[in-house]
Biopython code that builds the backbone (N, CA, C, O; Angstrom):
import numpy as np
from Bio.PDB.StructureBuilder import StructureBuilder

atoms = [
    (1, "UNK", "N", (67.627, 12.682, -23.804)),
    (1, "UNK", "CA", (67.385, 11.708, -24.856)),
    (1, "UNK", "C", (66.244, 11.662, -25.452)),
    (1, "UNK", "O", (66.229, 11.338, -26.639)),
    (2, "UNK", "N", (65.057, 11.966, -24.789)),
    (2, "UNK", "CA", (63.639, 12.080, -25.416)),
    (2, "UNK", "C", (63.818, 12.905, -26.678)),
    (2, "UNK", "O", (63.325, 12.460, -27.714)),
    (3, "UNK", "N", (64.512, 14.133, -26.701)),
    (3, "UNK", "CA", (64.464, 14.993, -27.615)),
    (3, "UNK", "C", (65.140, 14.221, -29.142)),
    (3, "UNK", "O", (64.766, 14.401, -30.300)),
    (4, "UNK", "N", (66.111, 13.440, -28.685)),
    (4, "UNK", "CA", (66.937, 12.940, -29.818)),
    (4, "UNK", "C", (65.924, 11.935, -30.388)),
    (4, "UNK", "O", (65.785, 11.948, -31.611)),
    (5, "UNK", "N", (65.240, 11.116, -29.707)),
    (5, "UNK", "CA", (64.126, 10.254, -30.132)),
    (5, "UNK", "C", (63.035, 10.910, -31.057)),
    (5, "UNK", "O", (62.609, 10.373, -32.079)),
    (6, "UNK", "N", (62.655, 12.067, -30.604)),
    (6, "UNK", "CA", (61.525, 12.857, -31.057)),
    (6, "UNK", "C", (62.090, 13.255, -32.540)),
    (6, "UNK", "O", (61.502, 13.026, -33.597)),
    (7, "UNK", "N", (63.139, 13.789, -32.417)),
    (7, "UNK", "CA", (63.849, 14.215, -33.980)),
    (7, "UNK", "C", (64.085, 13.212, -34.866)),
    (7, "UNK", "O", (63.974, 13.395, -36.079)),
    (8, "UNK", "N", (64.465, 11.954, -34.287)),
    (8, "UNK", "CA", (64.685, 10.800, -35.363)),
    (8, "UNK", "C", (63.268, 10.218, -35.782)),
    (8, "UNK", "O", (63.057, 9.877, -36.946)),
    (9, "UNK", "N", (62.297, 10.118, -34.780)),
    (9, "UNK", "CA", (60.962, 9.712, -35.315)),
    (9, "UNK", "C", (60.297, 10.690, -36.185)),
    (9, "UNK", "O", (59.567, 10.236, -37.066)),
    (10, "UNK", "N", (60.445, 12.077, -36.067)),
    (10, "UNK", "CA", (59.905, 12.915, -37.004)),
    (10, "UNK", "C", (60.615, 12.914, -38.292)),
    (10, "UNK", "O", (59.978, 13.201, -39.306)),
    (11, "UNK", "N", (61.979, 12.596, -38.370)),
    (11, "UNK", "CA", (62.615, 12.611, -39.542)),
    (11, "UNK", "C", (62.279, 11.454, -40.267)),
    (11, "UNK", "O", (62.279, 11.429, -41.497)),
    (12, "UNK", "N", (61.964, 10.404, -39.488)),
    (12, "UNK", "CA", (61.512, 9.043, -40.274)),
    (12, "UNK", "C", (60.214, 9.142, -40.981)),
    (12, "UNK", "O", (59.998, 8.696, -42.107)),
    (13, "UNK", "N", (59.238, 9.862, -40.107)),
    (13, "UNK", "CA", (58.098, 10.071, -40.579)),
    (13, "UNK", "C", (57.957, 10.956, -41.783)),
    (13, "UNK", "O", (57.075, 10.796, -42.626)),
    (14, "UNK", "N", (58.886, 11.916, -41.824)),
    (14, "UNK", "CA", (58.934, 12.886, -42.945)),
    (14, "UNK", "C", (59.425, 12.114, -44.221)),
    (14, "UNK", "O", (58.910, 12.306, -45.322)),
    (15, "UNK", "N", (60.453, 11.231, -44.006)),
    (15, "UNK", "CA", (60.924, 10.353, -45.210)),
    (15, "UNK", "C", (59.867, 9.560, -45.691)),
    (15, "UNK", "O", (59.760, 9.511, -46.916)),
    (16, "UNK", "N", (58.902, 8.803, -44.879)),
    (16, "UNK", "CA", (57.993, 8.118, -45.085)),
    (16, "UNK", "C", (56.845, 8.810, -46.006)),
    (16, "UNK", "O", (56.389, 8.337, -47.047)),
    (17, "UNK", "N", (56.522, 9.902, -45.457)),
    (17, "UNK", "CA", (55.517, 10.774, -46.019)),
    (17, "UNK", "C", (56.146, 11.308, -47.466)),
    (17, "UNK", "O", (55.442, 11.316, -48.476)),
    (18, "UNK", "N", (57.239, 11.660, -47.476)),
    (18, "UNK", "CA", (57.871, 12.061, -48.965)),
    (18, "UNK", "C", (57.879, 10.890, -50.007)),
    (18, "UNK", "O", (57.628, 11.098, -51.195)),
    (19, "UNK", "N", (58.192, 9.591, -49.486)),
    (19, "UNK", "CA", (58.024, 8.456, -50.265)),
    (19, "UNK", "C", (56.711, 8.204, -50.707)),
    (19, "UNK", "O", (56.581, 7.925, -51.899)),
    (20, "UNK", "N", (55.601, 8.249, -49.913)),
    (20, "UNK", "CA", (54.441, 7.934, -50.219)),
    (20, "UNK", "C", (53.874, 9.027, -51.188)),
    (20, "UNK", "O", (53.033, 8.658, -52.008)),
    (21, "UNK", "N", (54.214, 10.176, -51.168)),
    (21, "UNK", "CA", (53.676, 11.331, -52.144)),
    (21, "UNK", "C", (54.400, 10.935, -53.568)),
    (21, "UNK", "O", (53.882, 11.407, -54.580)),
    (22, "UNK", "N", (55.259, 10.318, -53.678)),
    (22, "UNK", "CA", (55.845, 9.845, -54.954)),
    (22, "UNK", "C", (55.144, 8.802, -55.764)),
    (22, "UNK", "O", (55.480, 8.447, -56.894)),
    (23, "UNK", "N", (54.026, 8.297, -54.994)),
    (23, "UNK", "CA", (53.393, 7.139, -55.660)),
    (23, "UNK", "C", (52.642, 7.650, -56.980)),
    (23, "UNK", "O", (52.110, 8.757, -56.900)),
    (24, "UNK", "N", (52.560, 7.026, -58.054)),
    (24, "UNK", "CA", (51.963, 7.569, -59.167)),
    (24, "UNK", "C", (50.459, 7.004, -59.341)),
    (24, "UNK", "O", (50.328, 5.781, -59.380)),
    (25, "UNK", "N", (49.517, 7.683, -59.429)),
    (25, "UNK", "CA", (48.312, 7.393, -59.647)),
    (25, "UNK", "C", (47.783, 7.910, -61.090)),
    (25, "UNK", "O", (47.586, 9.108, -61.298)),
    (26, "UNK", "N", (47.560, 6.866, -62.108)),
    (26, "UNK", "CA", (47.437, 7.351, -63.482)),
    (26, "UNK", "C", (48.695, 7.976, -64.054)),
    (26, "UNK", "O", (49.721, 7.301, -64.134)),
    (27, "UNK", "N", (48.658, 9.237, -64.454)),
    (27, "UNK", "CA", (49.892, 9.849, -65.066)),
    (27, "UNK", "C", (50.591, 10.954, -64.033)),
    (27, "UNK", "O", (51.606, 11.569, -64.360)),
    (28, "UNK", "N", (49.970, 11.121, -62.828)),
    (28, "UNK", "CA", (50.354, 12.147, -61.885)),
    (28, "UNK", "C", (50.627, 11.470, -60.404)),
    (28, "UNK", "O", (49.986, 10.524, -59.945)),
    (29, "UNK", "N", (51.711, 12.155, -59.760)),
    (29, "UNK", "CA", (51.993, 11.611, -58.506)),
    (29, "UNK", "C", (50.982, 12.232, -57.622)),
    (29, "UNK", "O", (50.294, 13.179, -58.004)),
    (30, "UNK", "N", (50.879, 11.685, -56.393)),
    (30, "UNK", "CA", (49.966, 12.146, -55.377)),
    (30, "UNK", "C", (50.539, 13.636, -54.979)),
    (30, "UNK", "O", (49.761, 14.494, -54.562)),
    (31, "UNK", "N", (51.739, 13.857, -55.110)),
    (31, "UNK", "CA", (52.312, 15.183, -54.699)),
    (31, "UNK", "C", (51.796, 16.186, -55.731)),
    (31, "UNK", "O", (51.446, 17.332, -55.447)),
    (32, "UNK", "N", (51.780, 15.652, -56.956)),
    (32, "UNK", "CA", (51.382, 16.783, -57.822)),
    (32, "UNK", "C", (49.872, 17.042, -57.860)),
    (32, "UNK", "O", (49.415, 18.120, -58.238)),
    (33, "UNK", "N", (49.152, 16.065, -57.475)),
    (33, "UNK", "CA", (47.606, 16.219, -57.263)),
    (33, "UNK", "C", (47.233, 17.033, -56.101)),
    (33, "UNK", "O", (46.312, 17.846, -56.178)),
    (34, "UNK", "N", (47.959, 16.837, -54.951)),
    (34, "UNK", "CA", (47.830, 17.634, -53.794)),
    (34, "UNK", "C", (48.227, 19.104, -54.057)),
    (34, "UNK", "O", (47.610, 20.028, -53.528)),
    (35, "UNK", "N", (49.277, 19.296, -54.892)),
    (35, "UNK", "CA", (49.755, 20.642, -55.100)),
    (35, "UNK", "C", (48.697, 21.333, -55.973)),
    (35, "UNK", "O", (48.399, 22.493, -55.687)),
    (36, "UNK", "N", (48.103, 20.726, -57.013)),
    (36, "UNK", "CA", (47.147, 21.316, -57.850)),
    (36, "UNK", "C", (45.961, 21.544, -56.989)),
    (36, "UNK", "O", (45.435, 22.656, -57.023)),
    (37, "UNK", "N", (45.488, 20.635, -56.235)),
    (37, "UNK", "CA", (44.191, 20.912, -55.491)),
    (37, "UNK", "C", (44.229, 21.936, -54.594)),
    (37, "UNK", "O", (43.220, 22.609, -54.383)),
    (38, "UNK", "N", (45.589, 22.206, -53.863)),
    (38, "UNK", "CA", (45.807, 23.231, -53.040)),
    (38, "UNK", "C", (45.892, 24.684, -53.695)),
    (38, "UNK", "O", (45.475, 25.702, -53.144)),
    (39, "UNK", "N", (46.456, 24.634, -54.873)),
    (39, "UNK", "CA", (46.585, 25.946, -55.477)),
    (39, "UNK", "C", (45.290, 26.366, -56.223)),
    (39, "UNK", "O", (45.156, 27.541, -56.563)),
    (40, "UNK", "N", (44.447, 25.551, -56.455)),
    (40, "UNK", "CA", (43.137, 25.798, -57.007)),
    (40, "UNK", "C", (41.967, 26.084, -55.952)),
    (40, "UNK", "O", (40.901, 26.583, -56.312)),
    (41, "UNK", "N", (42.208, 25.777, -54.787)),
    (41, "UNK", "CA", (41.114, 25.944, -53.879)),
    (41, "UNK", "C", (40.764, 27.379, -53.556)),
    (41, "UNK", "O", (41.602, 28.274, -53.670)),
    (42, "UNK", "N", (39.532, 27.594, -53.156)),
    (42, "UNK", "CA", (38.994, 28.781, -52.764)),
    (42, "UNK", "C", (39.737, 29.428, -51.551)),
    (42, "UNK", "O", (39.878, 30.645, -51.432)),
    (43, "UNK", "N", (40.148, 28.600, -50.759)),
    (43, "UNK", "CA", (40.805, 28.918, -49.458)),
    (43, "UNK", "C", (42.103, 29.682, -49.648)),
    (43, "UNK", "O", (42.450, 30.666, -48.995)),
    (44, "UNK", "N", (42.852, 29.025, -50.748)),
    (44, "UNK", "CA", (44.056, 29.660, -51.370)),
    (44, "UNK", "C", (43.934, 31.029, -51.777)),
    (44, "UNK", "O", (44.836, 31.829, -51.532)),
    (45, "UNK", "N", (42.808, 31.384, -52.425)),
    (45, "UNK", "CA", (42.555, 32.641, -52.893)),
    (45, "UNK", "C", (42.294, 33.488, -51.761)),
    (45, "UNK", "O", (42.846, 34.584, -51.672)),
    (46, "UNK", "N", (41.542, 33.089, -50.941)),
    (46, "UNK", "CA", (41.029, 33.843, -49.650)),
    (46, "UNK", "C", (42.490, 34.285, -48.940)),
    (46, "UNK", "O", (42.707, 35.470, -48.690)),
    (47, "UNK", "N", (43.371, 33.343, -48.669)),
    (47, "UNK", "CA", (44.691, 33.848, -48.041)),
    (47, "UNK", "C", (45.285, 34.760, -48.943)),
    (47, "UNK", "O", (45.693, 35.801, -48.428)),
    (48, "UNK", "N", (45.447, 34.615, -50.253)),
    (48, "UNK", "CA", (46.041, 35.656, -50.928)),
    (48, "UNK", "C", (45.406, 37.155, -50.759)),
    (48, "UNK", "O", (46.098, 38.168, -50.661)),
    (49, "UNK", "N", (44.143, 37.135, -50.742)),
    (49, "UNK", "CA", (43.626, 38.272, -50.574)),
    (49, "UNK", "C", (43.772, 39.010, -49.251)),
    (49, "UNK", "O", (43.764, 40.234, -49.114)),
    (50, "UNK", "N", (43.910, 38.058, -48.259)),
    (50, "UNK", "CA", (44.214, 38.742, -46.933)),
    (50, "UNK", "C", (45.765, 39.103, -47.014)),
    (50, "UNK", "O", (46.126, 40.173, -46.522)),
    (51, "UNK", "N", (46.559, 38.385, -47.524)),
    (51, "UNK", "CA", (47.974, 38.896, -47.617)),
    (51, "UNK", "C", (48.086, 40.157, -48.264)),
    (51, "UNK", "O", (48.764, 41.051, -47.758)),
    (52, "UNK", "N", (47.385, 40.329, -49.504)),
    (52, "UNK", "CA", (47.464, 41.572, -50.213)),
    (52, "UNK", "C", (46.840, 42.788, -49.393)),
    (52, "UNK", "O", (47.377, 43.894, -49.324)),
    (53, "UNK", "N", (45.646, 42.446, -48.787)),
    (53, "UNK", "CA", (45.206, 43.602, -47.774)),
    (53, "UNK", "C", (46.115, 43.950, -46.784)),
    (53, "UNK", "O", (46.327, 45.137, -46.533)),
    (54, "UNK", "N", (46.678, 43.049, -46.190)),
    (54, "UNK", "CA", (47.716, 43.286, -45.106)),
    (54, "UNK", "C", (48.888, 44.064, -45.572)),
    (54, "UNK", "O", (49.466, 44.861, -44.833)),
    (55, "UNK", "N", (49.287, 43.802, -46.970)),
    (55, "UNK", "CA", (50.456, 44.541, -47.543)),
    (55, "UNK", "C", (50.027, 46.122, -47.707)),
    (55, "UNK", "O", (50.789, 47.059, -47.466)),
    (56, "UNK", "N", (48.623, 46.251, -48.177)),
    (56, "UNK", "CA", (48.205, 47.614, -48.500)),
    (56, "UNK", "C", (48.051, 48.370, -47.174)),
    (56, "UNK", "O", (48.380, 49.556, -47.172)),
    (57, "UNK", "N", (47.573, 47.798, -46.019)),
    (57, "UNK", "CA", (47.433, 48.280, -44.764)),
    (57, "UNK", "C", (48.827, 48.649, -44.226)),
    (57, "UNK", "O", (48.973, 49.742, -43.678)),
    (58, "UNK", "N", (49.797, 47.848, -44.345)),
    (58, "UNK", "CA", (51.038, 48.214, -43.744)),
    (58, "UNK", "C", (51.747, 49.460, -44.587)),
    (58, "UNK", "O", (52.531, 50.230, -44.033)),
    (59, "UNK", "N", (51.411, 49.561, -45.881)),
    (59, "UNK", "CA", (51.919, 50.563, -46.645)),
    (59, "UNK", "C", (51.200, 51.826, -46.182)),
    (59, "UNK", "O", (51.825, 52.885, -46.231)),
    (60, "UNK", "N", (50.029, 51.812, -45.767)),
    (60, "UNK", "CA", (49.099, 53.074, -45.414)),
    (60, "UNK", "C", (49.751, 53.471, -44.223)),
    (60, "UNK", "O", (50.126, 54.631, -44.051)),
    (61, "UNK", "N", (49.922, 52.458, -43.291)),
    (61, "UNK", "CA", (50.284, 52.915, -41.948)),
    (61, "UNK", "C", (51.783, 53.482, -41.941)),
    (61, "UNK", "O", (52.061, 54.329, -41.093)),
    (62, "UNK", "N", (52.628, 53.112, -42.725)),
    (62, "UNK", "CA", (54.005, 53.489, -42.872)),
    (62, "UNK", "C", (53.955, 54.892, -43.436)),
    (62, "UNK", "O", (54.806, 55.712, -43.093)),
    (63, "UNK", "N", (53.019, 55.192, -44.262)),
    (63, "UNK", "CA", (52.818, 56.512, -44.858)),
    (63, "UNK", "C", (52.403, 57.478, -43.753)),
    (63, "UNK", "O", (52.915, 58.592, -43.646)),
    (64, "UNK", "N", (51.463, 57.014, -42.938)),
    (64, "UNK", "CA", (50.917, 57.963, -41.752)),
    (64, "UNK", "C", (52.061, 58.097, -40.838)),
    (64, "UNK", "O", (52.257, 59.230, -40.396)),
    (65, "UNK", "N", (52.922, 57.072, -40.441)),
    (65, "UNK", "CA", (53.774, 57.065, -39.539)),
    (65, "UNK", "C", (54.847, 58.299, -40.167)),
    (65, "UNK", "O", (55.104, 59.316, -39.524)),
    (66, "UNK", "N", (55.255, 58.086, -41.157)),
    (66, "UNK", "CA", (56.482, 58.953, -41.883)),
    (66, "UNK", "C", (55.783, 60.319, -41.679)),
    (66, "UNK", "O", (56.344, 61.118, -40.929)),
    (67, "UNK", "N", (54.673, 60.655, -42.240)),
    (67, "UNK", "CA", (54.017, 61.875, -42.281)),
    (67, "UNK", "C", (53.918, 62.557, -40.735)),
    (67, "UNK", "O", (53.937, 63.772, -40.534)),
    (68, "UNK", "N", (53.818, 61.608, -39.773)),
    (68, "UNK", "CA", (53.539, 62.089, -38.325)),
    (68, "UNK", "C", (55.051, 62.503, -37.892)),
    (68, "UNK", "O", (55.157, 63.550, -37.253)),
    (69, "UNK", "N", (56.157, 61.810, -38.171)),
    (69, "UNK", "CA", (57.212, 62.082, -37.759)),
    (69, "UNK", "C", (57.842, 63.267, -38.608)),
    (69, "UNK", "O", (58.661, 63.965, -38.010)),
    (70, "UNK", "N", (57.570, 63.563, -39.874)),
    (70, "UNK", "CA", (58.060, 64.657, -40.572)),
    (70, "UNK", "C", (57.409, 65.920, -40.112)),
    (70, "UNK", "O", (58.006, 66.978, -40.311)),
    (71, "UNK", "N", (56.199, 65.919, -39.494)),
    (71, "UNK", "CA", (55.487, 67.021, -38.887)),
    (71, "UNK", "C", (56.098, 67.263, -37.596)),
    (71, "UNK", "O", (56.005, 68.432, -37.219)),
    (72, "UNK", "N", (56.690, 66.476, -36.832)),
    (72, "UNK", "CA", (57.329, 66.775, -35.610)),
    (72, "UNK", "C", (58.769, 67.175, -35.574)),
    (72, "UNK", "O", (59.311, 67.610, -34.557)),
    (73, "UNK", "N", (59.428, 66.993, -36.842)),
    (73, "UNK", "CA", (60.605, 67.554, -37.114)),
    (73, "UNK", "C", (60.658, 69.098, -37.335)),
    (73, "UNK", "O", (61.551, 69.782, -36.835)),
    (74, "UNK", "N", (59.730, 69.576, -38.054)),
    (74, "UNK", "CA", (59.683, 70.982, -38.501)),
    (74, "UNK", "C", (59.180, 71.857, -37.365)),
    (74, "UNK", "O", (58.199, 71.492, -36.717)),
    (75, "UNK", "N", (59.824, 73.026, -37.087)),
    (75, "UNK", "CA", (59.555, 73.672, -35.799)),
    (75, "UNK", "C", (58.328, 74.645, -36.133)),
    (75, "UNK", "O", (57.843, 75.353, -35.251)),
]
sb = StructureBuilder()
sb.init_structure("model")
sb.init_model(0)
sb.init_chain("A")
sb.init_seg("    ")
for serial, (resi, resn, name, xyz) in enumerate(atoms, 1):
    if name == "N":
        sb.init_residue(resn, " ", resi, " ")
    sb.init_atom(name, np.array(xyz, "f"), 0.0, 1.0, " ", f" {name:<3s}", serial, name[0])
structure = sb.get_structure()
């Protein structure tokens, strides 16, 4: 029963947060301002750089693994 209460409380808290984010201050909602602030922050660019580096690393690892298996197949 505690799980059901938790789900209901979380759902209600989410609805409240969504409703509060729709409040307009000036010409923009709080949601729009938060999105713009998050998308322009240095931390976001840092995370993008980490993601791009991880993708490059995984491509290089895949290439190395493919080469290792190709060498083992030839007699």
